[in-house]
C-alpha positions in Angstrom: 22.0 51.9 33.9 21.1 48.6 32.5 24.5 46.8 31.3 24.1 44.8 28.0 26.5 42.0 27.3 27.1 40.9 23.8 28.8 37.8 22.8 31.9 36.9 20.4 33.9 40.2 21.0 36.8 38.6 19.0 37.8 40.1 15.7 40.9 38.3 14.6 40.4 36.5 11.3 41.6 33.2 12.8 38.7 33.4 15.4 36.1 33.3 12.7 33.6 30.6 12.6 34.9 27.7 10.2 31.7 25.7 10.1 30.5 24.1 6.8 28.4 26.1 4.3 25.3 27.5 5.7 22.4 29.8 4.3 21.4 31.8 7.2 18.1 34.2 7.2 17.2 36.5 10.1 13.3 37.0 10.4 13.1 40.1 12.8 9.8 41.5 14.2 9.5 45.1 13.4 6.0 45.6 14.9 4.9 48.6 16.7 5.2 46.8 20.0 9.1 46.6 19.7 10.3 49.9 21.3 13.2 51.8 19.5 15.8 50.9 22.1 14.7 47.2 21.8 14.9 47.4 18.0 18.6 48.7 18.5 19.4 45.7 20.6 18.1 43.3 18.1 20.1 45.2 15.4 23.2 44.7 17.4 22.4 41.2 18.1 22.4 40.4 14.2 25.5 42.4 13.7 27.4 40.4 16.6 26.5 37.1 15.0 27.4 38.1 11.4 30.9 39.5 12.6 31.7 35.8 13.9 30.8 34.0 10.6 33.1 33.1 7.9 31.0 34.9 5.2 31.5 34.3 1.5 29.6 33.0 -1.4 31.2 29.6 -0.8 30.7 29.4 3.1 28.2 31.3 4.9 25.5 33.5 3.2 23.3 35.7 5.2 20.0 37.2 4.4 17.7 39.6 6.6 13.9 39.8 6.4 11.8 42.5 8.5 8.1 41.9 9.2 5.2 43.6 10.8 1.6 43.7 8.8 3.8 43.3 5.7 7.3 41.8 4.7 10.2 43.8 3.9 13.5 42.1 2.4 16.3 43.9 3.9 18.8 41.9 1.8 18.9 38.6 0.2 21.4 35.8 0.5 23.1 36.6 -3.0 23.3 40.4 -2.2 26.4 40.8 0.0 29.8 38.8 0.5 31.3 40.9 3.2 30.7 41.9 6.8 30.8 45.5 6.1 28.1 45.2 3.4 25.9 43.6 5.8 26.4 45.7 8.8 25.8 48.8 6.7 22.4 47.3 5.4 21.4 46.3 9.0 22.1 49.8 10.4 19.9 51.4 7.9 16.9 49.3 8.8 13.8 51.4 9.6 11.1 49.5 12.0 7.8 49.1 10.1 6.0 49.6 13.4 2.6 47.8 12.4 1.1 44.5 13.2 2.8 41.2 13.9 2.1 38.9 10.8 4.6 36.2 11.7 3.2 33.6 9.4 3.2 35.9 6.5 7.0 36.3 7.2 7.6 32.7 7.4 5.7 32.0 4.2 7.9 34.7 2.4 11.1 33.2 3.8 10.0 29.7 2.5 9.0 30.8 -0.9 11.2 33.6 -1.6 14.1 34.1 0.8 15.2 30.6 0.6 14.7 30.3 -3.2 17.4 29.7 -5.8 16.7 33.3 -7.3 17.5 34.7 -4.1 20.9 32.9 -3.7 19.8 29.9 -1.7 21.9 26.8 -2.4 20.8 23.2 -2.7 22.3 20.6 -0.5 23.3 23.3 2.1 21.6 23.6 5.5 19.0 26.4 5.4 18.6 28.2 8.9 16.1 30.8 9.9 16.3 32.7 13.2 12.9 34.3 14.0 13.1 37.0 16.7 9.6 38.3 17.9 8.1 39.9 21.1 4.4 39.0 20.7 1.6 36.8 19.8 1.3 36.3 15.9 -1.8 37.8 14.4 -2.1 35.3 12.0 -1.9 31.5 11.8 1.8 30.0 11.9 1.6 26.3 12.7 0.6 25.2 9.3 3.0 27.4 7.4 5.9 26.8 9.8 5.3 23.0 9.2 5.5 23.5 5.4 8.9 25.5 6.0 10.3 22.8 8.1 9.1 20.1 5.6 10.9 22.1 2.8 14.2 21.6 4.8 14.4 24.9 6.8 15.6 24.5 10.3 13.9 27.3 12.5 15.1 28.8 15.7 12.4 30.8 17.5 13.5 33.4 19.9 10.7 35.0 21.9 11.2 38.3 23.9 9.0 39.7 26.8 5.4 39.4 25.7 6.2 36.4 23.1 3.8 33.4 23.3 5.5 30.2 24.1 2.8 28.1 22.3 3.4 30.1 19.1 7.1 29.7 19.4 6.8 25.9 19.8 4.6 25.9 16.7 7.2 27.7 14.7 10.4 25.9 15.9 12.1 22.8 14.6 12.3 19.9 17.0 13.7 19.3 19.6 12.2 22.4 21.2 15.1 22.5 24.0 17.4 23.3 21.2 15.4 25.5 18.9 13.0 27.6 21.3 14.3 30.3 23.6 12.1 32.8 25.6 13.9 35.7 27.4 12.3 38.4 29.6 13.7 41.2 27.8 15.8 42.1 24.5 18.8 42.8 26.7 18.9 39.1 27.3 18.8 37.8 23.7 22.6 37.6 23.7 22.2 34.3 25.8 20.6 32.7 22.6 23.4 34.1 20.4 26.0 32.4 22.5 24.2 29.1 22.2 23.6 29.4 18.4 27.2 30.4 17.8 28.5 27.2 19.6 26.1 25.3 17.3 26.8 27.0 14.1 30.7 27.1 14.6 31.0 23.2 15.5 32.6 21.2 12.8 30.4 19.8 10.1 30.0 16.3 11.3 28.9 15.1 7.9 31.9 16.4 6.0 34.2 15.0 8.8 32.4 11.5 8.6 31.6 11.6 12.3 28.1 10.3 12.0 26.6 6.8 12.1 24.2 7.3 9.3 23.9 4.1 7.0 22.9 6.1 3.7 22.6 9.9 3.8 24.0 12.5 6.3 22.3 15.9 6.4 24.3 18.6 8.1 22.9 21.2 10.5 24.7 23.7 12.8 26.4 21.6 15.3 24.5 18.6 14.6 23.3 16.3 11.8 20.2 14.3 10.8 20.2 11.0 8.9 18.0 10.4 5.7 17.6 7.4 3.4 17.7 6.9 -0.4 14.6 6.7 -2.4 12.4 3.5 -1.5 13.9 3.3 2.0 12.6 4.4 5.3 14.5 5.5 8.3 14.4 3.1 11.2 13.6 4.0 15.0 17.4 4.4 15.7 17.1 7.3 13.4 20.4 6.1 11.6 19.8 2.9 9.7 17.6 2.2 6.9 15.2 -0.4 5.7 14.0 -0.9 2.1 10.2 0.0 2.1 8.3 -3.3 2.1 5.5 -2.7 -0.4 4.1 -6.1 0.4 3.4 -5.0 3.8 0.5 -2.6 2.6 -1.5 -5.6 2.2 -2.6 -4.6 -1.4 -0.6 -7.4 -3.4 -3.2 -10.1 -3.6 -0.6 -12.6 -4.2 -1.8 -16.2 -3.6 1.6 -17.4 -2.4 4.3 -14.9 -2.0 4.8 -11.2 -2.5 8.3 -9.9 -3.2 9.0 -6.3 -2.7 11.5 -4.7 -5.1 13.6 -1.5 -4.6 11.9 0.8 -7.0 8.6 1.5 -5.8 6.8 -2.0 -6.3 6.4 -5.5 -5.9 5.8 -8.9 -8.0 4.2 -12.1 -7.0 6.1 -15.3 -6.7 4.9 -18.8 -6.5 6.1 -21.6 -4.0 8.4 -24.2 -5.4 6.6 -26.5 -7.6 4.1 -23.8 -8.9 4.1 -21.4 -11.8 2.6 -17.9 -11.8 -0.7 -17.7 -13.9 -1.3 -14.9 -16.5 -3.0 -12.5 -14.0 0.3 -12.2 -12.1 -1.3 -13.0 -8.7 -2.5 -16.6 -8.6 -0.4 -19.9 -8.8 -0.9 -23.3 -10.5 1.0 -26.5 -9.7 3.3 -27.3 -12.6 2.1 -30.3 -14.6 5.5 -32.1 -15.1 3.7 -34.7 -17.2 2.9 -32.1 -19.7 6.7 -31.7 -20.6 6.5 -35.1 -22.5 9.7 -36.4 -20.6 8.0 -38.7 -18.4 8.7 -42.1 -20.3 5.8 -43.5 -18.5 4.4 -46.9 -20.3 1.0 -46.5 -19.1 0.1 -43.4 -17.1 2.0 -40.2 -15.8 0.8 -38.7 -12.5 1.9 -35.0 -11.8 2.7 -34.2 -8.1 4.2 -31.2 -6.4 7.9 -30.7 -7.8 7.7 -33.9 -9.9 5.8 -36.8 -11.2 5.5 -40.6 -11.0 4.5 -43.4 -13.5 1.2 -45.5 -12.7 0.1 -48.7 -14.3 -3.5 -49.6 -15.6 -5.6 -51.9 -13.6 -4.2 -55.3 -13.5 -0.6 -54.2 -14.0 2.2 -53.6 -11.5 5.1 -50.9 -11.8 8.5 -52.4 -12.6 11.6 -51.4 -10.6 12.6 -48.9 -13.3 9.5 -47.0 -12.1 8.5 -46.5 -15.8 7.2 -49.7 -17.3 4.5 -52.0 -16.3 4.0 -55.8 -16.2 0.8 -57.7 -16.0 0.3 -58.9 -12.6 0.7 -62.8 -12.4 -2.1 -63.9 -10.2 -0.9 -67.6 -10.3 2.2 -66.5 -8.2 -0.2 -65.7 -5.2 -0.5 -69.5 -4.8 -4.3 -69.4 -4.3 -5.3 -70.8 -7.6 -5.6 -74.6 -6.7 -5.3 -75.6 -10.2 -4.5 -79.3 -10.7 -2.3 -79.0 -13.7 -1.5 -75.4 -15.0 -2.4 -71.9 -13.8 -2.7 -69.4 -16.6 -2.6 -65.8 -15.6 -4.6 -63.1 -17.5 -5.5 -59.5 -17.0 -7.0 -59.0 -13.6 -7.1 -62.6 -12.7 -6.3 -66.3 -13.7 -8.0 -69.5 -15.0 -7.0 -73.3 -14.7 -5.7 -75.2 -17.8 -5.3 -79.0 -18.3 -2.4 -80.8 -20.0 -3.0 -82.2 -23.5 -5.3 -85.1 -23.5 -7.2 -83.7 -20.2 -10.2 -81.6 -20.0 -11.1 -79.1 -17.2 -13.8 -80.3 -14.9 -16.9 -78.1 -13.6 -15.0 -77.2 -10.5 -12.6 -75.2 -12.9 -9.6 -76.6 -10.9 -9.4 -80.3 -11.6 -9.0 -82.3 -14.9 -10.1 -85.5 -16.5 -8.5 -87.7 -19.2 -10.1 -88.1 -22.6 -9.0 -91.5 -22.8 -9.7 -94.8 -20.8 -7.3 -95.8 -18.2 -6.8 -99.3 -19.6 -7.4 -101.1 -22.9 -9.3 -104.0 -21.0 -12.8 -102.8 -21.2 -13.8 -105.2 -18.4 -11.1 -103.5 -16.1 -12.4 -100.2 -17.5 -15.8 -100.9 -16.4 -14.8 -102.1 -13.1 -12.7 -99.1 -12.3 -15.2 -96.6 -13.8 -12.9 -94.9 -16.4 -15.1 -91.7 -16.4 -14.8 -88.7 -14.0 -17.2 -85.8 -14.1 -15.3 -82.8 -15.3 -15.9 -79.2 -16.8 -14.7 -79.6 -20.4 -12.9 -77.0 -22.5 -15.4 -74.8 -24.5 -16.2 -76.6 -27.8 -16.2 -73.7 -30.2 -17.2 -76.1 -32.9 -20.7 -76.6 -31.4 -21.6 -73.1 -32.0 -22.1 -73.8 -35.7 -20.1 -71.1 -37.1 -17.0 -73.0 -38.1 -17.8 -73.5 -41.9 -15.4 -76.3 -41.9 -15.8 -78.6 -45.1 -14.5 -81.8 -43.3 -13.9 -81.4 -39.6 -14.0 -78.7 -36.9 -11.4 -79.1 -34.1 -12.1 -77.1 -30.9 -9.1 -75.7 -29.2 -8.3 -73.4 -26.2 -10.1 -70.1 -27.0 -11.2 -71.1 -30.6 -11.1 -73.9 -33.3 -9.4 -74.8 -36.5 -10.5 -76.9 -39.7 -8.9 -80.1 -40.4 -9.3 -82.4 -43.4 -9.8 -86.1 -43.7 -6.8 -88.1 -44.5 -5.6 -87.6 -48.0 -6.9 -84.0 -48.1 -5.1 -80.8 -47.3 -6.6 -77.5 -46.2 -6.8 -74.7 -48.5 -5.8 -71.1 -48.2 -9.3 -70.0 -46.9 -8.6 -72.5 -44.0 -12.0 -73.9 -44.3 -12.2 -76.0 -47.5 -10.1 -79.2 -48.3 -8.5 -80.6 -51.5 -7.6 -84.3 -52.2 -3.9 -84.8 -52.3 -3.0 -87.5 -55.0 0.5 -88.7 -55.2 1.4 -90.7 -58.4 4.0 -93.5 -58.0 5.9 -95.7 -60.5 3.2 -98.3 -60.0 -0.4 -97.9 -60.6 -1.5 -97.4 -57.0 -2.9 -94.3 -55.6 -2.2 -93.2 -52.1 -3.2 -90.1 -50.0 -0.8 -87.5 -48.6 -1.5 -86.1 -45.0 -0.1 -82.7 -44.5 1.2 -81.5 -40.9 1.1 -77.8 -39.8 3.5 -76.3 -37.3 1.6 -75.3 -33.9 1.3 -71.5 -33.6 2.0 -71.2 -29.9 1.3 -67.5 -30.1 -2.5 -68.1 -30.8 -2.8 -69.8 -27.5 -2.8 -66.3 -25.9 -0.4 -67.2 -23.1 2.8 -65.6 -24.4 2.5 -62.3 -22.3 4.3 -60.4 -24.9 4.0 -56.6 -24.4 4.3 -55.9 -28.0 4.4 -58.9 -30.5 4.8 -62.7 -30.1 6.8 -64.7 -32.7 5.9 -68.4 -32.8 8.8 -71.0 -33.5 9.3 -74.6 -33.5 8.2 -75.9 -30.1 7.6 -72.4 -28.6 7.8 -68.6 -29.3 9.8 -65.4 -28.2 8.6 -61.7 -27.7 9.8 -58.9 -30.0 9.3 -55.2 -29.5 8.1 -52.6 -32.1 10.5 -50.2 -33.7 12.0 -47.7 -31.2 11.7 -50.1 -28.2 14.1 -52.6 -26.7 13.3 -55.9 -25.0 13.6 -55.9 -21.3 15.4 -58.5 -19.2 12.0 -60.5 -18.5 12.0 -61.0 -22.3 8.4 -60.0 -22.5 7.9 -56.4 -21.8 9.4 -53.4 -23.9 10.9 -50.0 -23.0 11.3 -47.0 -25.4 14.9 -46.4 -26.3 16.3 -43.4 -24.4 18.1 -41.6 -27.1 18.9 -38.7 -24.7 21.2 -41.1 -22.9 23.5 -41.2 -25.8 24.7 -37.7 -24.9 24.6 -36.2 -28.2 21.4 -33.8 -27.7 23.0 -30.4 -27.2 19.8 -29.2 -25.5 20.3 -26.1 -23.2 17.9 -27.1 -20.5 16.3 -30.6 -20.9 16.4 -33.6 -23.4 13.1 -35.3 -23.9 13.4 -38.9 -25.5 10.5 -39.9 -27.7 9.9 -42.8 -30.1 12.7 -43.2 -32.5 14.2 -39.9 -31.5 14.5 -36.7 -29.2 13.4 -33.3 -28.7 14.6 -30.2 -26.5 12.3 -28.9 -23.8 12.9 -25.8 -21.6 12.4 -25.2 -17.9 9.2 -23.5 -16.7 9.0 -19.7 -17.7 11.3 -20.3 -20.9 10.3 -20.8 -24.6 12.4 -22.9 -27.1 14.4 -20.9 -29.8 14.2 -21.4 -33.4 17.4 -23.6 -33.4 15.2 -26.1 -31.2 18.1 -26.5 -28.6 18.5 -23.1 -26.8 16.0 -21.3 -24.5 14.9 -17.8 -23.9 13.0 -16.6 -20.8 9.2 -15.9 -21.8 8.6 -12.1 -22.1 5.2 -11.9 -20.5 5.2 -8.1 -21.3 5.2 -8.8 -25.0 1.7 -10.4 -24.9 0.1 -7.1 -24.5 -2.2 -8.0 -21.8 -0.5 -6.6 -18.9 -2.4 -3.3 -18.7 0.5 -1.6 -16.9 0.0 2.0 -17.0 3.8 3.0 -17.6 6.3 0.1 -17.7 5.9 -3.7 -17.6 9.0 -5.6 -16.2 9.0 -9.3 -17.2 10.4 -11.7 -14.6 10.5 -15.6 -14.5 7.1 -17.0 -14.9 5.3 -13.7 -14.9 5.7 -9.8 -14.9 5.1 -6.8 -12.6 4.2 -3.2 -13.3 6.7 -0.3 -12.6 5.9 3.4 -12.5 8.0 6.3 -13.9 9.8 8.5 -11.6 7.3 10.7 -9.6 4.6 8.2 -9.7 3.5 5.4 -7.3 2.0 2.1 -8.1 -1.6 1.7 -6.9 -3.3 -1.2 -5.2 -4.2 -3.1 -8.5 -0.7 -3.2 -9.3 -1.0 -1.8 -12.8 -2.1 1.9 -12.6 0.3 4.7 -11.6 -0.7 7.7 -9.6 1.4 10.8 -9.7 2.9 11.5 -6.3 2.2 15.3 -6.8 -0.9 15.5 -8.8 -0.7 19.2 -8.6 2.2 19.2 -10.9 0.4 17.2 -13.6 -3.2 18.4 -13.8 -4.9 21.7 -14.1 -6.0 22.1 -10.5 -7.4 25.5 -10.7 -6.4 26.5 -7.1 -6.5 30.3 -6.5 -3.6 30.0 -3.9 -2.1 26.7 -3.5 -2.6 23.1 -4.5 -1.7 20.3 -1.8 -1.3 16.5 -3.2 -2.6 13.8 -1.1 -2.3 10.0 -2.0 -4.4 9.6 -5.1 -6.1 13.1 -5.0 -5.4 16.6 -4.1 -7.0 19.8 -2.5 -6.8 23.4 -2.6 -5.7 25.5 0.4 -5.9 29.1 1.2 -3.5 31.6 2.9 -4.0 32.2 6.7 -6.9 34.2 7.5 -8.8 33.0 4.3 -11.0 30.3 3.8 -11.8 27.9 0.8 -15.0 28.7 -0.9 -17.9 26.4 -2.2 -16.1 25.9 -5.7 -13.3 24.1 -3.7 -10.5 26.3 -5.6 -11.2 30.1 -4.7 -10.3 31.8 -1.3 -12.3 34.3 0.6 -11.9 36.1 4.0 -13.6 34.6 7.0 -16.4 37.1 7.1 -17.5 36.0 3.4 -16.8 32.4 4.0 -19.4 29.8 4.8 -19.7 27.4 7.8 -22.4 25.4 9.5 -22.2 26.0 13.2 -24.1 24.3 15.8 -23.9 25.8 19.5 -24.5 23.3 22.2 -25.3 25.2 25.5 -25.6 23.7 29.0 -29.1 24.3 30.7 -28.4 22.2 33.7 -29.6 23.2 37.2 -26.0 24.4 38.3 -25.8 27.2 35.6 -28.6 29.2 37.3 -31.2 31.5 35.6 -28.9 34.7 35.8 -26.1 33.1 34.5 -28.0 31.4 31.6 -28.9 34.8 30.6 -25.1 35.5 30.2 -24.7 32.2 28.2 -27.4 33.6 25.7 -25.5 36.7 25.4 -22.2 34.9 24.9 -24.0 33.0 22.1 -25.2 36.2 20.4 -21.7 37.7 20.7 -20.4 34.8 18.8 -23.3 35.1 16.1 -22.5 38.9 15.7 -19.0 38.1 14.2 -20.7 35.7 11.5 -21.8 36.4 8.0 -25.2 34.7 8.3 -27.3 33.9 5.3 -28.9 31.0 3.6 -25.9 30.8 1.2 -23.4 31.9 3.8 -23.2 30.8 7.4 -25.8 28.9 9.1 -26.4 28.7 12.8 -28.2 26.0 14.9 -28.8 26.0 18.7 -29.2 23.0 21.1 -29.8 23.1 24.8 -29.3 20.2 27.0 -29.7 19.1 30.7 -30.9 15.7 31.5 -32.4 15.5 28.0 -31.6 17.4 24.7 -33.8 19.9 22.9 -33.2 21.5 19.5 -34.0 25.1 20.0 -33.7 25.9 16.3 -32.0 23.9 13.4 -29.6 25.3 10.9 -32.1 25.6 8.3 -34.5 28.0 10.3 -33.0 31.5 10.3 -31.2 33.4 7.7 -30.1 36.5 9.4 -28.3 37.4 12.4 -31.1 39.5 13.9 -33.6 36.5 13.6 -30.9 34.1 15.3 -30.3 36.6 18.1 -33.7 37.2 18.8 -34.4 33.5 18.9 -31.7 33.0 21.2 -33.1 35.5 23.7 -36.4 33.6 23.7 -34.8 30.5 24.8 -36.2 29.1 28.1 -33.8 27.6 30.8 -34.2 23.8 31.1 -32.5 23.1 34.5 -31.9 19.5 35.9 -28.9 17.3 34.9 -25.8 17.5 32.7 -25.9 15.0 29.9 -23.2 16.3 27.8 -22.6 12.9 26.0 -26.3 12.6 24.9 -26.1 16.2 23.7 -23.0 15.4 21.4 -24.9 12.3 20.2 -27.9 14.4 19.3 -25.6 17.1 17.5 -23.8 14.3 15.4 -26.9 12.3 14.5 -29.5 15.1 14.1 -28.1 18.8 14.0 -25.7 18.2 11.3 -28.1 16.3 9.1 -29.0 17.6 5.7 -32.8 17.3 6.9 -32.0 20.0 9.4 -30.2 22.3 7.2 -26.5 21.2 7.1 -25.2 21.4 3.6 -23.8 18.3 1.8 -20.3 17.2 2.5 -19.6 17.4 -1.2 -20.0 21.2 -0.9 -17.0 21.4 1.3 -18.6 23.7 3.9 -16.8 23.5 7.2 -18.8 22.0 10.1 -18.2 23.6 13.5 -19.7 22.5 16.9 -19.3 24.6 20.1 -20.0 23.0 23.5 -20.6 25.3 26.5 -20.8 23.8 29.9 -20.2 24.6 33.6 -19.7 21.3 35.2 -18.9 17.4 35.0 -21.0 15.4 32.7 -23.2 12.9 34.2 -22.6 10.5 31.2 -19.8 9.3 29.2 -18.6 11.8 26.5 -15.6 9.8 25.1 -17.5 7.8 22.3 -19.6 10.7 20.9 -16.6 13.3 21.1 -14.6 11.0 19.0 -17.4 10.2 16.7 -17.9 14.1 16.1 -14.4 14.7 15.2 -14.2 11.7 13.0 -17.2 13.0 11.2 -15.1 16.0 10.2 -16.7 18.4 12.7 -14.3 20.9 14.1 -15.1 20.8 17.8 -14.7 23.9 20.4 -15.1 23.5 24.2 -15.9 26.3 26.5 -15.9 25.7 30.1 -17.0 27.9 33.0 -16.8 27.4 36.7 -16.8 23.7 37.8 -16.3 22.3 34.1 -13.6 19.5 34.0 -10.7 20.5 32.0 -10.0 16.8 31.0 -13.6 16.6 29.5 -13.2 19.9 27.6 -9.9 18.6 26.2 -11.4 15.5 25.0 -14.2 17.3 23.3 -12.0 19.8 21.6 -10.4 19.3 18.2 -6.4 19.3 17.7 -4.5 21.5 18.4 -6.4 21.4 21.7 -4.9 24.8 22.8 -6.7 26.5 20.2 -10.1 24.7 20.5 -10.8 24.8 24.2 -11.3 27.7 26.7 -11.9 28.1 30.3 -12.8 30.8 32.9 -13.8 30.4 36.6 -16.4 33.2 36.3 -19.5 33.6 34.1 -19.0 37.3 33.9 -15.7 36.7 31.9 -17.4 34.7 29.2 -17.7 37.7 26.8 -13.7 37.7 26.7 -13.9 34.3 25.6 -16.2 35.1 22.9 -13.6 37.5 21.8 -10.8 35.0 21.9 -13.0 32.3 20.3 -13.5 34.7 17.3 -9.5 34.9 17.0 -9.4 31.1 16.1 -12.4 31.2 13.7 -11.9 34.5 12.0 -8.3 35.7 12.8 -8.2 38.5 10.1 -11.5 40.1 11.4 -10.3 40.1 15.1 -7.3 42.0 14.1 -8.7 44.0 11.3 -5.8 42.9 9.1 -5.9 40.3 6.1 -3.1 38.6 4.6 -2.9 39.1 1.1 -0.6 38.1 -1.9 1.0 41.5 -2.3 1.2 43.2 1.0 3.1 46.0 -0.3 0.5 47.3 -2.5 -1.2 50.6 -2.0 -4.6 49.4 -1.9 -3.6 46.8 0.9 -2.4 49.6 3.2 -5.7 51.5 2.5 -7.7 48.4 3.4 -5.6 48.0 6.6 -6.3 51.4 7.6 -10.1 51.3 6.9 -10.3 48.0 8.9 -8.4 49.4 11.9 -10.5 52.4 12.0 -13.7 50.2 12.0 -12.4 47.9 14.6 -11.4 51.1 17.0 -14.9 52.5 16.4 -16.6 49.2 17.6 -14.3 49.1 20.6 -15.1 52.6 21.4 -18.9 51.7 21.6 -18.1 49.2 24.1 -15.0 50.3 26.0 -13.2 53.2 27.0 -11.0 54.0 24.1 -8.4 55.9 25.9 -5.7 57.3 23.7 -6.1 54.9 20.7 -7.7 57.7 18.4 -4.5 59.6 18.6 -2.4 56.6 17.9 -4.8 55.9 14.8 -4.2 59.4 13.5 -0.4 58.8 13.7 -0.7 55.5 12.1 -2.9 57.2 9.2 -0.1 59.8 8.8 2.6 57.3 8.4 0.6 55.4 5.7 0.1 58.7 3.8 3.6 59.7 4.1 4.9 56.3 2.5 2.3 56.5 -0.2 
């Protein structure tokens, strides 16, 4: 007699598991393959685990779900609070004894068993234990991934005939802690012991025994770390780093992108630059525009400042603001005999009074003879050739009534002795002075020399002529510099009474306040406020505009993500904000969404409704190896294999379309997707295909399939119609050319690739051709006679509900569902009876029918 050991025999209250709060749901396989005594072992397995748990509404809650072809909720997380209640309910479970729809059970647990309505708690670990003894008859990978994504930790316990690949597809990582496969139900207590150790370990998060930087999430005997919103978990799985939105390469910032915590970024300019209104590009700040440069001539703006520049012919003074005309006479290269006079951009020579400038423009000659002795004068030649001062009187435009006197740079009128110059400075009036005696004399008037009129004062502003000289005077608002010639504007800001918050700018006869870049002056003309660029109304932000220094950036409301244009917001889950029209489930993707269907159903052409595989549409191209190594008799088996696959399809012009390629050293299209519209036509055409022989150019065949077979010209439907494209490659040996490039291009083009190998076919090549998951898309057998079985298995992956005669539906407990299951099962058995020996299946079907009728 087999001895069964059950763990956790303690019953004392102080031995109860004292772990943190956990919501635990058992998902048990009640299919017909589980024998009665095995189901009892599984029942005892659950009871023993529950006995060791600290069960209450505040600690551990337990639920039980049984499944076969349908799902039964034995009791929910909210139903019971004592061990006795749970044990009583478990002992009343009656096995469903039907199929093995594990995916359906996982979906039920995710959507219902772990819902708030059924007693599941937020922020409490959700744990599911799946116990099964066979291969699932529906797809489990996708729904299990969704369950894990929702926060459910899944343990998969397989017994006897269970499939390890399916267990790994269901379980949470790491698999060594979450996947268990035992030879019989008698050994599942081994898993129970390990699970009890995990579940009853202290809550490491609560105890603070973790290294999580931000969030610790408890799980039985362990923990995982998570990060706050806008942070991502680092490779050490403990620390967090703020998501760098600038690293996505969509900022278009000319200088620097600054990532901010709440789902976004803004552009920042380098020092000395300001952000333009587009929020992306930068312009160098024009410091001269602030009006505070005080440059006498010209202000030149440079990076982070400015400098003063003088006009041509002037040099910058030491104060770096004012300018002085360059004194070219100081350079010592004038060669003037008597006096050098500096002017703008040059100089000229000038002679002392009584001398005139010679033609060489350097030397001078006296107007008078050297001696009063004319003889002596003649002897020493009292004349010297020279260049004389310009005689402006010779121009005939003086209008002087008496005498024109030419002087440097001009002329003046002079009257004869006894006359005076009138106010018009041209005409003369006789001066008569009466004396006590009757004698008339003449008065000669003398005018003070205007030294300013000589043009040699070099005063920057005004020249004031005085006796024997002149002095310089500045305009109002300026002060005379130490050189007594140039002027500097008075800096009223230096008096310290400006009260400007940012900067004081001195101007002629006063001051004004100026603000730093990115700020604007308030009405009090003294204080400054940061410019609110959002208030300009040109930001175009979908949701919220955030003003920053010298610019702004856009921010999205919670649940939305900023797009690449930096302005528009896209809902993180479009399914929640639009009328998606999906019949079953809407799945959001970045910037879009798509509809999906339950396992065993396919999305229809409208992109929203679901249909069974038989009524779903695909474009299928079969690529068969016609090389010499196949041999004629085996090639006939290959054609039968093709027809066996076609037989399972719903072929029509609007349904499934089938095309066929044969290849050896070259590629030949036997018929395109558009040629035949019925299964009978296709099968007849397949049987007429002639064997090519020669080489094995699999890569060339893949290239032909991608470039030609799935083109609209050969009957493939447009990608916009969302019709799945499937390619099936059948080969018996190693390819004589490279397959890597075109195998990848086929999958990149959205073609689901199946690879079937026989005999000397190379597994690595088959795997390279096959789509992910590879285990579901490649098949191999050593003998051609076994390829018919591959056709059956292949159909399982294409149409899982047809191969089993069972369809996952929205309400598995409905009467019409049970009737449909019964009819599908009978049809399948009839087909099997035509090909194989039926044995005792008819009797089992009758019993199954009676069970359905009894329950309904």
